[in-house]
C-alpha positions as CSV (number, residue, x, y, z in Angstrom):
1,M,-0.1,0.1,0.2
2,A,1.6,3.3,-1.0
3,A,1.8,6.0,1.4
4,S,-1.2,8.3,1.3
5,K,-0.6,12.1,0.3
6,E,-0.9,14.1,3.4
7,Q,-2.8,17.6,3.2
8,V,-1.9,20.6,5.1
9,L,-3.4,20.6,8.4
10,E,-6.0,23.2,9.9
11,Y,-5.6,23.2,13.6
12,N,-5.6,25.7,16.6
13,D,-2.9,26.4,18.7
14,L,-4.5,26.7,21.9
15,N,-1.6,28.0,23.9
16,A,-0.6,30.7,21.4
17,D,-1.8,33.4,23.9
18,K,0.8,32.2,26.5
19,F,3.8,32.0,23.9
20,P,3.6,35.3,21.8
21,E,7.3,34.8,21.0
22,P,8.0,32.7,17.9
23,V,10.2,29.3,18.4
24,E,12.5,27.8,15.9
25,T,10.7,24.7,14.2
26,I,12.2,21.4,14.7
27,K,13.4,19.8,11.3
28,I,12.4,15.9,11.4
29,D,11.5,14.2,7.9
30,K,9.9,11.0,9.0
31,Y,10.6,9.7,5.6
32,N,13.9,10.4,6.1
33,L,15.1,9.5,9.2
34,S,19.1,8.7,9.7
35,A,22.2,9.7,11.5
36,A,23.0,11.6,8.6
37,T,19.6,13.9,8.4
38,V,18.8,13.9,12.2
39,D,20.8,16.3,14.6
40,M,20.8,13.7,17.6
41,K,23.4,16.4,19.2
42,D,20.2,18.8,19.6
43,P,18.8,17.7,22.8
44,V,15.3,18.6,21.7
45,V,15.3,16.7,18.6
46,A,16.9,13.7,20.2
47,L,14.2,13.6,22.9
48,L,11.5,14.0,20.1
49,V,12.6,11.7,17.7
50,G,11.0,8.6,19.3
51,L,7.4,10.0,18.6
52,F,8.4,9.8,15.0
53,T,9.9,6.3,15.2
54,I,6.8,4.9,16.6
55,H,4.6,6.7,14.3
56,S,6.5,4.9,11.7
57,L,6.2,1.6,13.4
58,I,2.4,2.1,13.6
59,R,1.8,2.8,9.9
60,R,3.8,0.1,8.8
61,S,2.3,-2.4,10.9
62,L,-1.2,-1.6,10.0
63,R,-0.5,-1.6,6.3
64,A,1.1,-4.7,6.4
65,V,-2.1,-6.3,8.2
66,A,-4.3,-4.6,6.1
67,R,-2.4,-5.9,3.0
68,Q,-2.4,-9.5,4.2
69,A,-5.2,-10.2,6.0
70,R,-7.8,-11.1,3.4
71,N,-5.9,-13.7,1.7
72,I,-3.4,-15.2,4.1
73,E,-3.2,-18.8,3.5
74,P,-4.8,-21.4,6.0
75,T,-1.6,-22.7,7.3
76,K,-0.1,-19.4,7.9
77,R,-3.2,-18.0,10.0
78,A,-2.2,-18.4,13.4
79,A,1.2,-16.8,12.8
80,F,-0.2,-13.9,11.1
81,L,-2.8,-13.7,13.8
82,E,0.0,-13.2,16.5
83,Y,1.4,-10.3,14.1
84,A,-1.7,-8.7,14.0
85,K,-2.5,-9.1,17.8
86,M,1.0,-7.2,18.3
87,T,0.3,-4.6,15.9
88,F,-3.2,-3.5,17.5
89,E,-1.9,-3.8,20.9
90,T,1.3,-1.6,20.1
91,L,-1.3,1.0,18.7
92,D,-3.4,0.6,21.9
93,G,-0.1,1.2,24.4
94,H,0.8,3.9,22.3
95,H,-2.1,5.9,23.0
96,H,-2.2,5.2,26.8
97,H,1.2,6.3,26.8
98,E,-0.1,9.7,24.9
99,E,-3.1,10.0,27.3
100,E,-1.5,9.3,30.6
101,I,2.0,10.8,30.1
102,F,2.9,12.6,26.9
103,F,-0.4,14.9,26.7
104,P,-0.6,16.0,30.5
105,I,3.3,16.8,30.6
106,M,3.5,18.9,27.3
107,K,-0.1,20.6,28.0
108,P,1.6,23.9,29.5
109,Y,3.6,24.3,26.2
110,V,1.6,22.4,23.4
111,D,-2.1,21.4,23.9
112,F,-3.1,18.2,22.1
113,T,-6.8,18.6,23.1
114,E,-7.7,18.1,19.2
115,S,-5.6,15.2,19.1
116,S,-6.9,13.5,22.0
117,H,-10.3,14.1,20.9
118,E,-9.4,12.0,17.8
119,H,-8.7,9.0,19.8
120,E,-12.0,7.9,20.3
121,E,-12.8,7.2,16.7
122,I,-9.4,5.5,16.5
123,E,-10.4,3.6,19.3
124,R,-13.4,2.3,18.4
125,L,-11.8,0.7,15.0
126,L,-9.1,-0.6,17.0
127,H,-11.7,-2.4,19.5
128,Q,-13.7,-3.6,16.5
129,N,-10.5,-5.2,15.2
130,L,-9.7,-6.8,18.8
131,E,-13.3,-8.8,18.4
132,Y,-12.3,-9.9,14.9
133,V,-9.1,-11.2,16.5
134,K,-11.5,-13.1,18.8
135,T,-13.4,-14.7,16.0
136,A,-10.1,-15.7,14.5
137,E,-8.8,-17.3,17.4
138,T,-12.4,-19.1,17.5
139,H,-11.7,-20.0,13.9
140,L,-8.3,-21.7,14.6
141,K,-9.6,-23.9,17.2
142,G,-11.7,-25.5,14.6
143,G,-14.7,-27.7,15.3
144,E,-18.2,-27.7,14.5
145,G,-19.6,-24.2,13.9
146,S,-16.5,-22.6,14.2
147,P,-16.7,-19.1,12.4
148,A,-15.1,-18.1,8.9
149,W,-12.0,-16.5,9.1
150,P,-12.5,-13.0,9.4
151,G,-9.8,-11.8,7.1
152,E,-12.1,-9.6,5.0
153,E,-13.5,-7.8,8.0
154,I,-9.7,-7.2,9.6
155,S,-8.4,-5.6,6.1
156,S,-11.3,-3.6,5.7
157,T,-11.7,-2.1,9.3
158,T,-7.8,-1.9,9.2
159,E,-7.8,0.2,6.0
160,R,-10.4,2.6,7.5
161,L,-8.2,3.1,10.5
162,I,-5.4,4.1,8.6
163,E,-7.4,6.5,6.9
164,V,-8.1,8.0,10.3
165,L,-5.1,7.5,11.4
166,L,-2.7,9.0,9.1
167,P,-3.8,12.6,9.4
168,H,-3.9,12.3,13.3
169,L,-0.3,11.1,13.4
170,Q,0.7,14.1,11.1
171,K,-1.1,16.7,13.5
172,E,0.9,15.4,16.5
173,E,4.0,15.6,14.6
174,T,3.3,19.1,13.3
175,L,2.4,20.4,16.4
176,S,5.7,19.0,18.1
177,S,7.9,20.1,15.4
178,L,6.4,23.7,15.5
179,Y,6.2,24.0,19.4
180,A,8.7,21.5,21.0
181,R,11.1,24.1,21.7
182,R,8.4,25.9,24.1
183,V,9.1,23.0,26.3
184,P,12.1,23.1,28.7
185,P,14.4,20.0,28.0
186,T,14.3,18.7,31.6
187,V,10.5,18.5,31.1
188,L,10.9,16.8,27.7
189,E,13.5,14.4,29.5
190,E,10.9,13.7,32.2
191,C,8.1,12.9,29.7
192,N,11.0,10.5,27.7
193,N,12.0,8.6,30.9
194,K,8.3,7.9,31.8
195,I,7.7,6.6,28.3
196,E,10.7,4.4,28.2
197,K,9.9,3.2,31.8
198,A,6.4,2.2,30.5
199,V,7.6,0.7,27.2
200,F,10.1,-1.2,29.3
201,E,7.4,-2.7,31.6
202,E,5.3,-3.9,28.8
203,L,8.4,-5.3,27.1
204,K,9.0,-7.5,30.1
205,K,5.3,-8.8,29.8
206,Q,5.6,-9.5,26.1
207,G,9.2,-11.1,26.4
208,M,12.0,-8.8,25.8
209,V,13.5,-10.5,22.6
210,W,9.9,-11.0,21.1
211,G,9.0,-7.2,21.9
212,T,12.2,-5.6,20.7
213,S,12.5,-7.7,17.6
214,Y,8.8,-6.8,16.7
215,Q,9.9,-3.4,17.0
216,L,12.9,-3.6,15.1
217,R,10.9,-5.2,12.2
218,H,9.5,-1.8,11.5
219,F,12.6,0.2,11.0
220,N,14.8,0.3,8.2
221,K,18.8,0.3,8.1
222,K,19.1,4.0,8.5
223,E,16.6,4.3,11.1
224,K,18.2,1.8,13.2
225,E,21.3,4.1,13.3
226,I,19.4,6.5,15.7
227,F,16.7,4.4,17.3
228,P,16.2,2.4,19.2
229,P,19.1,3.8,21.3
230,M,21.1,0.6,22.3
231,P,24.5,-0.7,20.9
232,T,24.8,-2.0,17.4
233,L,26.1,-5.4,18.7
234,V,23.1,-5.6,21.2
235,R,20.5,-4.7,18.3
236,L,22.0,-7.3,16.1
237,G,22.1,-10.1,18.7
238,I,18.0,-9.2,19.4
239,E,17.6,-9.2,15.6
240,F,19.3,-12.6,15.4
241,F,17.5,-14.3,18.2
242,G,14.4,-12.6,17.3
243,W,14.3,-14.1,13.6
244,L,15.4,-17.5,15.4
245,G,12.6,-17.4,17.7
246,Y,9.8,-15.7,15.8
247,G,10.8,-15.5,12.2
248,K,7.5,-17.4,11.5
249,V,5.6,-14.0,12.9
250,L,8.0,-11.3,11.8
251,Q,7.5,-12.4,8.2
252,F,4.4,-11.0,8.0
253,G,6.1,-7.1,8.8
254,P,6.5,-4.3,5.9
255,T,8.6,-5.1,2.7
256,E,11.4,-3.0,1.9
257,E,9.5,-0.7,-0.3
258,E,6.8,-0.1,2.7
259,L,10.0,0.3,5.2
260,K,10.5,3.6,3.0
261,N,7.1,5.0,3.7
């Protein structure tokens, strides 16, 4: 699925009256993230780049689910379902991090109220997909009266979810790029640390190798130069053991072309 053309967004800066002086815009091209294009020595950029990478993961994983769910071979459905479940859980977790950590900490400087309201429609579609996951699990158990594989429902609902989600992600990225320099670096660091802690707790429940290898599956080589923040040898080790243990599931991740978008 090709990247959707993004339009210029209209939105209100709800904090404009508090900050009459303009701030320098942050330059982050989400389609061209690398050590050469992103100034990781800039503390604000370094603390904000995680927002762009998790958005890339979400876009790419949802596109992969939408592309494959309809026509997945019966023998591969169980592994595909594990990939789809992780995709939906990742989006759900990201929204919880925003609602509970990111938006409240950023509110005195950048108000994401409009973006928060949009979570309601996104969550509705997401939980609709989670119901289809339950149907798919029942299908895989087989037996008399078991339901048909809900591939069409998963694909169509995920396609609609992508339509709603892409401008939403762009709004968050745009507001962050325009106004993040209002935020004291210590506040950004506090926010980043809290999100990292929440993600780490989730990874422990998922399994560190599985959860981290799933994340890495959605970044291209240049993006891995800057995120996630770990030594190259550690990353390569996780990717190696991740493919050994979970290759049947990770195969459903984005294509090389999709990793560019």
